[in-house]
PAKE-677960 format. One line per field, with one value per residue: residue number from 1; residue in one letter; x, y, z of N, C-alpha, C, O in turn. Coordinates in Angstrom, 3 decimals, always signed. Layout:
REM residues N
seq: NUM  ... $
type: A  ... $
n.u: X  ... $
n.v: Y  ... $
n.w: Z  ... $
ca.u: X  ... $
ca.v: Y  ... $
ca.w: Z  ... $
c.u: X  ... $
c.v: Y  ... $
c.w: Z  ... $
o.u: X  ... $
o.v: Y  ... $
o.w: Z  ... $
//
This chain:
REM residues 207
seq: 1  2  3  4  5  6  7  8  9  10  11  12  13  14  15  16  17  18  19  20  21  22  23  24  25  26  27  28  29  30  31  32  33  34  35  36  37  38  39  40  41  42  43  44  45  46  47  48  49  50  51  52  53  54  55  56  57  58  59  60  61  62  63  64  65  66  67  68  69  70  71  72  73  74  75  76  77  78  79  80  81  82  83  84  85  86  87  88  89  90  91  92  93  94  95  96  97  98  99  100  101  102  103  104  105  106  107  108  109  110  111  112  113  114  115  116  117  118  119  120  121  122  123  124  125  126  127  128  129  130  131  132  133  134  135  136  137  138  139  140  141  142  143  144  145  146  147  148  149  150  151  152  153  154  155  156  157  158  159  160  161  162  163  164  165  166  167  168  169  170  171  172  173  174  175  176  177  178  179  180  181  182  183  184  185  186  187  188  189  190  191  192  193  194  195  196  197  198  199  200  201  202  203  204  205  206  207 $
type: M  L  H  Y  Y  Y  I  L  G  T  I  W  A  S  K  K  K  L  I  T  E  T  H  F  S  V  Y  G  H  C  D  D  P  S  L  Q  E  P  I  A  K  D  V  I  F  R  V  K  K  G  S  K  W  S  D  L  I  V  L  Y  E  G  E  T  V  E  F  F  S  Q  R  F  I  D  L  L  S  T  K  M  D  M  Q  N  Y  C  Y  P  I  K  I  E  G  N  D  V  P  E  S  N  Y  Y  C  L  Y  K  L  P  T  Y  E  L  L  N  D  F  D  A  D  Y  P  E  P  P  L  F  L  L  N  E  E  S  A  P  K  G  I  F  S  F  K  D  T  K  Y  K  I  V  D  K  N  T  M  L  E  M  K  K  M  K  F  S  N  I  E  F  C  H  A  Y  G  V  T  M  D  E  Y  E  I  I  K  Q  H  D  Y  N  H  C  S  I  N  S  F  M  S  L  V  E  N  L  G  L  K  I  D  N  K $
n.u: +7.444  +5.318  +2.220  +1.199  -0.192  +0.296  -1.130  -2.612  -4.003  -6.914  -7.434  -9.664  -11.097  -13.256  -12.937  -12.022  -9.671  -7.379  -5.855  -3.473  -3.078  -1.026  +2.241  +4.493  +6.569  +5.390  +6.435  +8.096  +7.067  +4.509  +4.375  +5.642  +5.054  +6.173  +7.426  +8.061  +6.916  +3.849  +2.468  +2.151  +0.010  -1.408  -1.881  -3.931  -6.521  -8.295  -10.597  -9.847  -10.290  -12.956  -15.738  -16.752  -16.349  -13.967  -12.606  -9.720  -7.921  -6.273  -3.395  -3.385  -1.314  +0.505  +0.302  +1.030  +0.922  -1.392  -4.672  -6.505  -9.998  -12.529  -13.531  -11.794  -9.729  -10.900  -11.339  -9.124  -8.106  -9.426  -7.289  -4.818  -3.317  -4.474  -4.349  -1.862  -0.635  -1.724  -3.259  -5.577  -6.605  -7.161  -9.798  -11.275  -13.836  -16.267  -17.012  -16.843  -15.906  -18.352  -16.892  -13.966  -10.653  -7.568  -4.099  -1.220  +1.232  +4.459  +4.226  +5.213  +7.904  +9.426  +12.448  +12.856  +13.788  +14.157  +14.715  +12.071  +9.594  +6.528  +5.425  +6.429  +5.718  +6.931  +6.626  +7.084  +9.499  +9.992  +11.825  +11.005  +10.506  +11.985  +11.089  +8.057  +4.990  +4.134  +1.151  -2.182  -1.719  +1.800  +4.773  +7.097  +10.352  +11.747  +9.899  +6.784  +4.728  +2.036  +1.070  -1.032  -2.228  -3.458  -5.910  -6.760  -6.985  -9.200  -11.396  -11.537  -12.261  -14.680  -16.039  -16.297  -14.371  -13.427  -11.764  -9.387  -7.014  -5.177  -2.288  -0.083  +2.628  +5.305  +6.352  +9.810  +12.011  +15.559  +17.273  +15.295  +15.399  +17.821  +17.779  +16.061  +16.756  +18.855  +18.126  +16.760  +14.325  +13.507  +11.135  +9.205  +6.016  +3.313  +2.176  +4.335  +6.391  +5.086  +5.357  +7.978  +8.586  +7.248  +8.990  +11.336  +10.785  +9.840  +7.611  +4.572  +2.742  -0.527  -2.017 $
n.v: +19.376  +16.637  +15.349  +12.017  +8.977  +5.936  +2.573  +0.902  -2.181  -2.546  -4.921  -5.754  -7.954  -9.489  -9.306  -11.222  -13.577  -15.518  -18.988  -21.231  -24.517  -25.271  -25.727  -23.609  -20.613  -17.873  -15.390  -13.177  -13.778  -12.931  -11.070  -8.567  -5.924  -5.098  -7.132  -9.178  -11.667  -13.444  -15.619  -19.327  -20.940  -22.809  -22.468  -22.373  -20.683  -20.692  -19.739  -19.048  -17.572  -15.245  -13.223  -11.303  -10.061  -7.844  -4.804  -4.976  -8.019  -10.275  -12.655  -15.536  -16.876  -14.649  -11.480  -9.248  -9.997  -9.088  -8.663  -7.455  -6.270  -6.545  -4.030  -2.335  -2.541  -1.704  +1.107  +1.857  +1.416  +3.367  +5.177  +3.944  +1.339  -1.047  -4.169  -4.812  -4.745  -5.966  -9.606  -11.896  -14.231  -17.618  -18.627  -20.880  -23.583  -23.817  -20.973  -18.623  -15.625  -13.349  -11.636  -11.276  -11.325  -9.880  -10.028  -7.661  -6.792  -6.046  -3.185  +0.237  +1.564  +3.483  +5.292  +4.828  +6.951  +7.834  +5.946  +4.578  +3.100  +1.666  +1.555  +3.567  +7.008  +8.714  +10.042  +8.445  +9.317  +9.647  +9.477  +11.815  +11.324  +12.904  +13.224  +12.892  +13.244  +10.707  +8.684  +7.011  +4.117  +2.918  +1.563  +1.494  +0.922  -2.366  -2.825  -3.780  -1.755  -0.198  +2.675  +5.601  +8.385  +11.491  +12.156  +9.564  +8.649  +10.120  +9.682  +6.975  +7.019  +8.203  +6.423  +4.506  +2.631  -0.821  -1.908  -0.425  +1.930  +5.296  +6.582  +9.313  +10.165  +11.300  +12.926  +13.735  +16.099  +15.519  +17.589  +18.921  +16.965  +16.688  +19.330  +18.789  +16.302  +17.166  +17.974  +16.765  +14.411  +11.787  +9.599  +11.475  +13.035  +13.163  +15.781  +17.227  +17.164  +18.307  +20.761  +21.254  +21.167  +23.227  +25.232  +25.370  +26.695  +24.914  +23.738  +22.246  +20.427  +19.761  +18.816 $
n.w: -2.090  -1.949  -1.251  -0.164  +0.385  +2.403  +2.403  +5.146  +6.575  +8.792  +10.015  +11.460  +13.840  +12.556  +9.931  +6.797  +6.614  +4.952  +4.025  +2.784  +1.321  -0.240  -1.115  -0.876  -0.814  +0.687  +1.213  -0.461  -2.670  -2.727  -0.881  -1.783  -3.430  -5.939  -7.057  -10.038  -10.876  -10.916  -8.372  -8.322  -10.439  -9.459  -6.812  -4.297  -2.198  +0.934  +2.995  +6.399  +8.869  +10.049  +9.396  +7.432  +4.121  +3.160  +1.769  +1.872  +2.329  +4.335  +4.345  +6.694  +7.978  +7.826  +7.870  +6.648  +3.950  +1.354  +0.061  -2.510  -3.078  -5.794  -6.300  -5.775  -7.377  -9.712  -9.083  -9.221  -11.619  -13.344  -13.352  -13.901  -15.979  -14.851  -15.396  -16.148  -13.576  -11.542  -10.430  -10.419  -7.415  -6.525  -4.825  -3.047  -1.609  +0.997  +1.368  -0.373  -2.054  -3.850  -5.774  -7.839  -5.708  -5.553  -6.012  -5.808  -8.110  -9.653  -9.477  -10.124  -8.704  -6.046  -4.378  -1.019  +1.505  +3.952  +7.329  +7.538  +9.553  +10.154  +12.647  +14.158  +14.513  +12.504  +9.216  +6.196  +3.737  +0.065  -2.868  -5.276  -8.628  -11.461  -13.908  -13.599  -11.394  -9.220  -9.962  -9.105  -7.897  -6.176  -5.022  -2.427  -3.010  -2.579  -0.316  +1.427  +1.238  -0.241  -1.742  -2.458  -4.415  -3.234  -4.410  -5.023  -2.701  -1.443  -3.032  -2.317  +0.242  +0.171  -0.978  +0.949  +1.650  +3.040  +5.882  +5.370  +5.895  +5.842  +5.891  +6.312  +3.908  +1.863  -0.902  -2.200  -3.404  -3.603  -2.889  -1.172  +0.774  +1.603  +3.048  +5.026  +6.345  +8.059  +10.404  +13.384  +13.155  +13.638  +14.680  +15.162  +15.619  +13.112  +12.890  +14.441  +12.579  +10.565  +11.488  +11.496  +8.489  +7.893  +9.593  +8.079  +5.491  +3.895  +1.221  +0.927  -1.307  -1.904  -3.814 $
ca.u: +7.198  +3.961  +1.660  +0.727  -0.548  +0.335  -2.210  -2.537  -5.189  -7.140  -7.308  -10.583  -11.216  -14.558  -12.596  -11.705  -8.109  -7.024  -4.612  -3.398  -2.337  -0.140  +3.639  +5.536  +7.107  +4.334  +7.228  +9.147  +6.330  +3.398  +4.374  +6.547  +4.267  +7.048  +7.707  +7.763  +6.213  +2.637  +2.541  +2.044  -1.527  -2.056  -1.708  -5.649  -6.612  -9.414  -10.976  -9.280  -11.559  -13.698  -17.217  -16.822  -15.339  -13.758  -11.854  -8.355  -7.988  -5.037  -2.943  -3.572  -0.004  +1.529  -0.608  +1.778  +0.458  -2.433  -4.871  -7.454  -11.153  -12.719  -13.832  -10.227  -8.992  -12.043  -11.305  -7.409  -8.325  -9.518  -6.152  -3.725  -3.856  -4.254  -4.122  -0.200  -0.328  -2.603  -3.844  -6.485  -6.130  -8.070  -10.628  -12.130  -14.394  -17.695  -17.013  -16.317  -16.366  -19.122  -16.227  -12.394  -9.772  -6.359  -2.755  -0.732  +2.861  +4.927  +4.224  +6.062  +8.525  +10.308  +13.006  +12.593  +14.848  +14.479  +14.583  +10.700  +8.878  +5.208  +5.415  +6.669  +4.691  +7.402  +6.068  +8.176  +9.881  +10.614  +12.451  +10.377  +11.006  +12.223  +9.998  +6.711  +4.734  +3.167  -0.223  -2.714  -0.710  +2.976  +5.424  +8.582  +11.555  +12.055  +8.984  +5.407  +3.782  +1.319  +1.105  -1.927  -2.202  -4.417  -7.145  -7.181  -7.391  -10.325  -12.211  -11.820  -12.963  -15.923  -16.484  -16.247  -13.415  -13.452  -10.549  -8.300  -6.802  -4.380  -0.953  +0.650  +3.659  +5.732  +7.356  +10.439  +13.236  +16.828  +17.242  +14.427  +15.654  +19.284  +17.427  +15.155  +17.895  +19.825  +17.142  +16.222  +12.788  +13.179  +10.160  +8.421  +4.682  +3.009  +1.975  +5.840  +7.052  +4.644  +5.743  +9.496  +8.508  +7.137  +9.775  +12.323  +10.416  +9.289  +6.005  +3.803  +1.638  -1.647  -3.025 $
ca.v: +18.171  +16.261  +14.846  +10.735  +8.161  +4.415  +1.814  -0.421  -2.737  -2.242  -6.228  -6.198  -9.469  -9.945  -9.498  -12.522  -14.318  -16.953  -19.642  -22.001  -25.643  -25.382  -25.642  -22.757  -19.502  -16.676  -14.204  -13.187  -14.370  -11.832  -9.674  -7.302  -5.467  -4.756  -8.291  -9.325  -12.897  -13.990  -17.010  -20.136  -20.707  -24.183  -22.037  -22.132  -20.070  -21.059  -18.907  -19.611  -17.126  -14.009  -13.370  -10.382  -9.712  -6.309  -4.074  -5.611  -9.009  -10.951  -13.999  -15.673  -16.683  -13.629  -10.184  -8.626  -10.480  -8.446  -9.135  -6.693  -6.545  -5.974  -2.525  -1.474  -2.620  -1.024  +2.617  +2.274  +1.154  +4.482  +6.000  +3.502  +0.118  -2.525  -5.098  -4.878  -4.815  -7.249  -10.685  -12.791  -15.418  -18.481  -19.006  -22.021  -23.786  -23.145  -19.640  -17.652  -14.224  -13.177  -11.348  -11.639  -10.461  -9.808  -9.650  -6.762  -6.798  -5.413  -1.881  +1.230  +1.420  +4.590  +5.058  +5.429  +8.050  +7.675  +4.662  +4.501  +1.926  +1.973  +1.097  +4.514  +8.131  +9.649  +9.758  +7.698  +10.048  +9.105  +10.506  +11.892  +11.064  +14.255  +13.328  +13.234  +12.783  +9.436  +8.752  +6.086  +3.238  +2.289  +0.937  +1.990  -0.253  -3.572  -2.850  -4.218  -0.670  +0.501  +4.235  +6.133  +9.704  +12.153  +12.085  +8.254  +8.324  +10.857  +8.631  +5.484  +7.292  +8.567  +4.865  +3.853  +1.064  -1.270  -2.326  +0.220  +3.092  +5.877  +7.258  +10.266  +9.769  +12.533  +12.558  +15.091  +16.185  +15.263  +19.033  +18.993  +15.857  +17.053  +20.127  +18.003  +15.308  +18.034  +18.184  +15.562  +14.332  +10.457  +8.998  +12.477  +12.819  +14.025  +17.153  +17.773  +16.855  +19.369  +22.236  +21.335  +21.557  +24.928  +26.466  +25.227  +27.106  +23.869  +23.914  +20.772  +20.553  +18.825  +18.527 $
ca.w: -1.537  -2.367  +0.007  -0.655  +1.683  +2.383  +3.006  +6.062  +6.630  +10.056  +10.272  +12.633  +14.046  +11.719  +8.302  +6.234  +6.536  +4.185  +4.304  +1.647  +1.801  -1.232  -0.473  -1.645  -0.078  +0.098  +1.404  -1.679  -3.704  -3.013  -0.240  -2.422  -4.906  -7.322  -7.665  -11.571  -11.324  -10.081  -7.721  -9.387  -10.833  -8.740  -5.576  -3.909  -0.943  +1.686  +4.435  +7.759  +9.714  +9.573  +9.015  +6.390  +3.099  +2.891  +0.469  +1.778  +3.314  +4.313  +4.732  +8.188  +8.354  +7.500  +7.722  +5.532  +2.685  +1.319  -1.293  -2.700  -3.748  -7.335  -6.593  -5.521  -8.643  -10.672  -9.062  -9.613  -13.203  -13.942  -13.137  -14.581  -16.440  -13.943  -16.085  -16.030  -12.255  -10.468  -11.039  -9.469  -6.681  -6.601  -3.410  -3.056  -0.341  +1.243  +1.646  -1.639  -2.390  -5.043  -7.084  -7.470  -5.064  -6.313  -5.856  -6.758  -8.546  -10.964  -9.200  -9.975  -7.373  -5.468  -3.394  +0.442  +1.874  +5.704  +7.817  +7.850  +10.068  +10.436  +14.268  +14.732  +13.804  +11.400  +8.098  +5.098  +2.642  -0.854  -3.729  -6.436  -10.227  -11.992  -15.034  -13.415  -9.899  -9.414  -9.787  -8.816  -6.943  -6.372  -3.932  -1.849  -3.420  -1.375  +0.873  +1.186  +1.313  -1.358  -1.692  -3.328  -4.211  -2.625  -4.767  -4.910  -1.263  -1.384  -3.617  -1.632  +1.695  -0.256  -1.406  +2.231  +1.471  +4.138  +6.310  +4.832  +6.504  +5.287  +6.471  +5.668  +3.060  +1.242  -2.091  -2.068  -4.477  -3.032  -2.527  -0.035  +1.800  +2.195  +4.154  +6.239  +7.262  +8.850  +11.678  +14.051  +12.922  +13.918  +15.326  +15.787  +15.131  +12.161  +13.553  +14.539  +11.131  +9.664  +11.910  +10.848  +7.176  +7.665  +9.893  +7.347  +4.674  +2.716  +0.879  +0.689  -2.631  -1.678  -5.133 $
c.u: +5.668  +3.416  +1.096  +0.240  -0.409  -0.927  -1.873  -3.947  -5.549  -7.282  -8.416  -10.726  -12.313  -13.896  -11.899  -10.229  -8.071  -5.754  -4.884  -2.835  -1.354  +1.215  +4.365  +5.649  +6.181  +5.397  +8.346  +8.647  +5.104  +3.127  +4.839  +5.620  +4.838  +7.582  +7.295  +6.842  +4.955  +3.284  +2.038  +0.476  -2.198  -2.141  -3.108  -5.692  -8.358  -9.575  -10.722  -10.480  -12.118  -14.806  -17.550  -15.883  -15.244  -12.966  -10.134  -8.471  -6.430  -4.706  -2.750  -2.389  +0.974  +0.486  -0.069  +1.475  -1.055  -3.224  -6.238  -8.816  -11.374  -13.099  -12.749  -9.801  -9.833  -11.541  -9.793  -7.568  -8.493  -8.612  -4.842  -4.190  -3.627  -3.926  -2.730  -0.010  -0.944  -2.902  -4.853  -6.163  -7.217  -8.530  -11.383  -12.677  -15.685  -18.102  -16.251  -16.615  -17.552  -18.066  -14.909  -11.580  -8.408  -4.804  -2.068  +0.885  +3.061  +4.851  +5.163  +6.716  +9.328  +11.222  +12.853  +13.830  +15.159  +14.303  +13.153  +10.509  +7.622  +4.897  +5.806  +5.861  +5.511  +6.599  +7.253  +8.202  +10.556  +10.904  +11.516  +11.187  +10.961  +11.137  +8.534  +6.367  +3.903  +1.679  -0.753  -1.872  +0.692  +3.545  +6.708  +9.333  +11.536  +10.968  +7.458  +4.322  +3.323  +1.225  +0.045  -1.779  -3.333  -5.703  -7.782  -7.700  -8.657  -11.373  -12.656  -12.331  -14.381  -16.681  -16.796  -15.517  -13.365  -11.891  -9.316  -8.122  -5.474  -3.542  -0.428  +1.995  +3.839  +6.971  +8.112  +11.678  +14.641  +17.385  +16.611  +14.771  +16.812  +18.835  +16.843  +16.002  +18.874  +19.411  +16.954  +14.730  +12.690  +12.203  +9.313  +6.959  +4.645  +2.790  +3.459  +6.590  +6.528  +4.944  +7.409  +9.486  +8.624  +8.005  +11.001  +11.957  +10.319  +7.930  +5.628  +2.802  +0.579  -2.608  -2.908 $
c.v: +17.835  +15.227  +13.379  +10.307  +6.678  +3.859  +1.074  -0.849  -2.476  -3.831  -6.477  -7.738  -10.221  -10.072  -10.961  -12.638  -15.515  -17.676  -20.456  -23.460  -26.108  -25.209  -24.670  -21.297  -18.148  -15.612  -14.216  -13.595  -13.299  -11.133  -8.723  -7.130  -4.991  -5.971  -8.530  -10.521  -13.099  -15.269  -17.874  -20.230  -22.071  -23.870  -21.530  -21.720  -20.633  -20.000  -19.591  -19.284  -15.943  -14.350  -12.397  -10.266  -8.220  -6.300  -4.931  -6.866  -9.517  -12.468  -14.277  -15.679  -15.456  -12.230  -9.381  -8.957  -9.996  -8.576  -7.915  -6.860  -6.140  -4.791  -1.880  -1.423  -1.848  +0.415  +2.643  +2.111  +2.530  +5.636  +5.292  +2.132  -0.972  -3.600  -5.631  -5.186  -5.445  -8.589  -11.429  -13.968  -16.489  -18.686  -20.016  -22.676  -23.670  -21.855  -19.013  -16.604  -14.046  -12.585  -11.615  -10.913  -10.751  -9.361  -8.826  -7.226  -6.080  -3.648  -0.892  +1.347  +3.083  +4.400  +5.659  +5.903  +7.731  +6.294  +4.458  +3.005  +2.355  +1.613  +2.458  +5.857  +8.649  +9.139  +9.083  +9.085  +9.823  +10.088  +10.527  +11.787  +12.592  +14.530  +13.471  +12.610  +11.570  +9.575  +7.436  +5.240  +2.892  +1.886  +1.558  +0.595  -1.243  -3.341  -3.436  -2.944  -0.366  +1.902  +4.789  +7.798  +10.413  +11.973  +10.969  +8.154  +9.127  +10.040  +7.486  +5.845  +7.615  +7.160  +4.163  +2.318  +0.582  -1.912  -1.680  +1.571  +3.902  +6.352  +8.246  +9.773  +11.239  +12.381  +14.163  +15.059  +16.050  +16.390  +19.143  +18.044  +16.228  +18.489  +19.587  +17.072  +16.053  +18.364  +16.796  +15.494  +12.730  +10.414  +10.271  +12.233  +13.627  +15.325  +17.993  +17.865  +18.054  +20.720  +22.368  +21.837  +23.204  +25.853  +26.361  +25.953  +26.181  +24.210  +22.408  +21.043  +19.394  +18.530  +16.959 $
c.w: -1.826  -1.253  -0.612  +0.505  +1.586  +3.103  +3.792  +6.216  +8.038  +10.897  +11.606  +12.564  +12.826  +10.242  +8.117  +6.259  +5.800  +4.440  +2.984  +1.951  +0.637  -0.915  -0.931  -0.639  -0.424  +0.244  +0.087  -2.792  -4.048  -1.832  -0.634  -3.481  -5.962  -7.870  -9.434  -11.921  -10.729  -9.433  -8.724  -9.398  -10.144  -7.167  -5.122  -2.425  -0.262  +2.571  +5.648  +8.979  +9.285  +8.952  +7.600  +5.347  +3.102  +1.744  +0.401  +2.944  +3.093  +4.617  +6.170  +8.812  +8.461  +7.131  +6.968  +4.095  +2.431  -0.010  -1.252  -3.582  -5.395  -7.317  -6.297  -6.589  -9.625  -10.440  -9.640  -11.213  -14.035  -13.818  -13.907  -15.185  -15.559  -14.275  -15.948  -14.399  -11.039  -11.044  -9.953  -8.562  -6.652  -5.084  -3.625  -1.650  -0.249  +1.173  +0.710  -1.743  -3.450  -6.250  -6.623  -6.427  -5.781  -5.681  -6.609  -6.833  -9.732  -10.770  -9.472  -8.644  -7.044  -4.571  -2.088  +0.929  +3.270  +6.033  +8.386  +8.757  +10.405  +12.184  +14.616  +13.859  +12.678  +10.031  +7.028  +4.058  +1.359  -2.115  -4.972  -7.717  -10.712  -13.156  -14.712  -11.662  -9.970  -9.252  -9.580  -7.651  -7.279  -5.307  -3.607  -2.273  -2.245  -0.268  +0.395  +0.885  -0.116  -1.017  -2.931  -3.166  -3.626  -3.297  -4.910  -3.423  -1.029  -1.887  -2.914  -0.409  +1.194  -0.484  -0.456  +1.821  +2.747  +4.481  +5.664  +5.777  +5.965  +6.073  +5.802  +5.014  +2.417  +0.371  -2.135  -2.912  -3.541  -2.514  -1.004  +1.174  +2.485  +3.337  +5.669  +6.962  +8.081  +10.339  +12.029  +14.210  +13.459  +15.060  +16.046  +14.759  +13.937  +12.350  +13.663  +13.194  +10.236  +10.356  +11.523  +9.531  +7.247  +8.462  +8.854  +5.905  +3.620  +2.456  +0.228  -0.310  -2.199  -2.707  -5.290 $
o.u: +4.859  +4.103  +0.472  +0.186  -1.013  -1.572  -0.882  -4.913  -4.578  -7.247  -8.138  -10.549  -12.116  -14.338  -11.384  -9.588  -8.774  -4.763  -5.907  -2.078  -0.939  +1.327  +5.190  +4.780  +6.212  +5.340  +9.178  +9.318  +4.774  +2.028  +4.601  +5.387  +4.196  +8.134  +6.281  +6.134  +5.099  +4.312  +1.570  -0.227  -3.390  -2.405  -3.485  -5.031  -9.340  -8.578  -11.315  -11.193  -11.818  -15.012  -18.452  -14.680  -16.219  -12.664  -9.533  -8.939  -5.656  -5.511  -2.102  -2.102  +2.022  -0.014  -0.869  +1.781  -1.930  -2.618  -6.820  -8.789  -10.538  -13.064  -12.740  -9.409  -9.150  -11.282  -9.436  -6.971  -7.907  -8.932  -3.969  -5.339  -2.637  -3.153  -2.513  +0.897  -0.630  -2.772  -4.692  -5.353  -8.347  -7.689  -12.229  -12.082  -16.349  -19.268  -15.049  -17.806  -17.586  -18.232  -14.596  -11.904  -8.222  -4.605  -2.071  +1.559  +2.259  +5.280  +6.232  +6.085  +9.749  +11.069  +12.726  +14.868  +16.278  +13.826  +13.013  +11.217  +7.538  +3.729  +5.403  +5.464  +4.831  +6.076  +8.416  +7.215  +11.784  +10.368  +11.260  +12.367  +10.054  +10.510  +7.808  +7.068  +3.000  +1.109  +0.049  -1.459  +0.960  +2.750  +7.361  +8.979  +11.321  +11.306  +7.082  +3.227  +4.121  +1.333  +0.221  -1.365  -4.335  -6.629  -9.011  -8.755  -9.307  -12.268  -13.809  -12.941  -15.293  -17.845  -17.514  -16.058  -13.264  -11.068  -8.310  -9.088  -4.580  -4.004  -0.280  +2.534  +2.980  +8.095  +7.568  +12.301  +14.548  +18.101  +17.227  +14.478  +16.920  +19.512  +17.081  +15.955  +19.685  +20.117  +16.970  +14.023  +11.526  +12.342  +8.844  +6.805  +5.466  +3.543  +3.693  +7.378  +7.211  +4.748  +7.959  +10.199  +9.469  +7.954  +11.704  +12.845  +10.660  +7.194  +6.190  +2.000  +0.917  -3.748  -3.529 $
o.v: +18.758  +14.477  +13.537  +10.996  +6.137  +4.375  +0.390  -0.105  -2.144  -3.929  -7.200  -8.509  -11.335  -10.908  -11.652  -11.661  -16.477  -17.156  -20.483  -23.531  -27.267  -24.202  -25.174  -21.045  -17.523  -14.780  -15.079  -13.808  -12.906  -10.633  -7.719  -7.995  -4.492  -5.984  -8.037  -10.538  -12.779  -15.830  -17.468  -19.702  -22.332  -24.749  -20.414  -22.292  -20.879  -19.350  -20.631  -20.021  -15.541  -15.317  -12.702  -10.356  -7.469  -7.211  -5.335  -6.762  -9.308  -13.305  -13.507  -14.981  -15.410  -12.150  -8.583  -8.201  -10.423  -8.603  -7.574  -7.481  -5.548  -4.254  -0.686  -0.333  -1.283  +1.052  +3.474  +2.918  +2.792  +6.797  +5.980  +1.756  -1.703  -4.207  -6.807  -5.964  -5.369  -8.670  -11.387  -14.761  -16.020  -18.891  -19.944  -22.382  -23.435  -21.520  -18.837  -16.391  -15.111  -12.897  -12.025  -9.734  -11.743  -8.389  -8.937  -7.795  -5.637  -2.885  -1.189  +1.230  +3.716  +3.425  +6.878  +5.264  +7.408  +5.495  +4.194  +2.011  +3.445  +1.473  +2.639  +5.695  +9.092  +8.033  +9.396  +9.724  +9.785  +11.177  +9.509  +12.127  +13.364  +15.569  +14.112  +11.892  +11.494  +10.411  +6.532  +5.784  +2.586  +1.791  +2.118  -0.536  -0.887  -3.781  -3.509  -3.156  -0.291  +2.195  +4.497  +8.386  +9.702  +11.591  +10.930  +7.600  +8.574  +9.706  +7.059  +4.937  +7.226  +6.964  +3.184  +1.216  +1.400  -2.292  -2.354  +2.130  +3.137  +6.634  +8.079  +8.870  +12.121  +11.953  +15.268  +14.010  +16.757  +16.181  +19.377  +18.306  +16.155  +18.656  +19.857  +17.065  +15.431  +18.861  +15.845  +16.138  +12.442  +11.002  +10.193  +11.612  +14.488  +16.032  +19.083  +18.781  +18.662  +21.756  +23.447  +22.800  +24.034  +27.063  +27.370  +25.825  +26.517  +24.824  +21.721  +21.949  +18.210  +18.097  +16.380 $
o.w: -1.923  -0.560  -1.661  +1.524  +0.660  +4.016  +3.538  +6.043  +8.718  +12.123  +12.562  +11.621  +12.340  +9.454  +8.996  +5.872  +6.108  +4.951  +2.299  +2.918  +0.620  -0.216  -1.694  +0.195  -1.484  -0.661  -0.196  -3.802  -5.167  -1.589  +0.038  -4.326  -6.887  -8.970  -9.928  -12.928  -9.549  -9.812  -9.788  -8.536  -10.302  -6.346  -5.479  -1.558  -0.962  +2.887  +5.933  +9.660  +8.160  +8.219  +6.820  +5.589  +3.056  +0.973  -0.595  +4.078  +2.159  +5.026  +6.878  +9.785  +9.105  +6.009  +6.479  +3.173  +3.185  -1.081  -0.222  -4.644  -6.077  -8.424  -6.598  -7.006  -10.479  -11.461  -10.474  -11.924  -15.085  -14.071  -14.436  -14.953  -15.597  -13.533  -15.655  -14.101  -9.851  -12.266  -8.733  -9.042  -6.794  -4.209  -4.517  -0.614  -1.258  +0.965  +0.909  -1.520  -4.066  -7.429  -5.505  -6.287  -6.487  -4.952  -7.835  -5.976  -10.555  -11.636  -8.939  -7.593  -8.012  -3.834  -1.978  +0.760  +3.669  +5.227  +9.580  +8.591  +10.972  +12.545  +15.765  +12.705  +11.752  +9.892  +7.283  +3.693  +1.442  -2.317  -5.614  -7.805  -10.401  -13.361  -15.472  -10.949  -10.803  -8.550  -9.817  -6.627  -8.441  -4.372  -4.488  -1.942  -1.087  +0.830  -0.775  +0.364  -1.051  +0.173  -4.114  -2.167  -3.545  -2.582  -4.959  -3.113  -0.141  -1.110  -2.866  +0.156  +1.924  -0.136  -0.656  +1.736  +3.661  +3.649  +5.444  +6.299  +5.603  +7.179  +4.591  +5.654  +2.380  +0.634  -2.123  -3.076  -2.538  -1.535  +0.036  +2.340  +3.710  +4.351  +6.846  +8.192  +8.767  +11.216  +11.247  +14.985  +13.737  +16.133  +17.181  +13.707  +13.622  +11.681  +13.140  +12.957  +9.412  +9.719  +11.301  +9.249  +6.915  +8.243  +8.806  +5.063  +2.485  +3.228  -0.625  -0.087  -2.184  -2.541  -6.181 $
//
């Protein structure tokens, strides 16, 4: 098992939230980070509310739609070619940021194995690719979640990225998952899950 972290916005009241007056369906266009096509170039965003620009901002109408700061992209660019996985959005009006914000797309995806829901404490489990462990940032297939490896998480914490919190996720082999799913871990806390893994004799690699 490998230790990862999925990203959530803390969504403080003071953080910027955007709106767009362009008629397009944002859902199915920029809420899924694995989608292959960017939103139309004529889509323009404006600030709806909030007094502070942070490293993660959201769309006012739907907080599952997230945009990320230039320094978020710059850090990830040291680990993977982010030119292939993001594009800048247009923000106009009286209140514009000093640098670009980006929408993620075409991220590598991994299969989510358990019935994960961020409203419950149990961690998501995803199937590891036999060829290599994922690095940088990736997504669970058909979800809005963005996941980073431990080193990336630690660097973001050191740089004090704002409006971002990290929650545990684990990459597992199918053999490991077959062992885990025989036991009742639905809605268990992270500590209870860790105890279960230890009792089953499974090893978590935290590198």
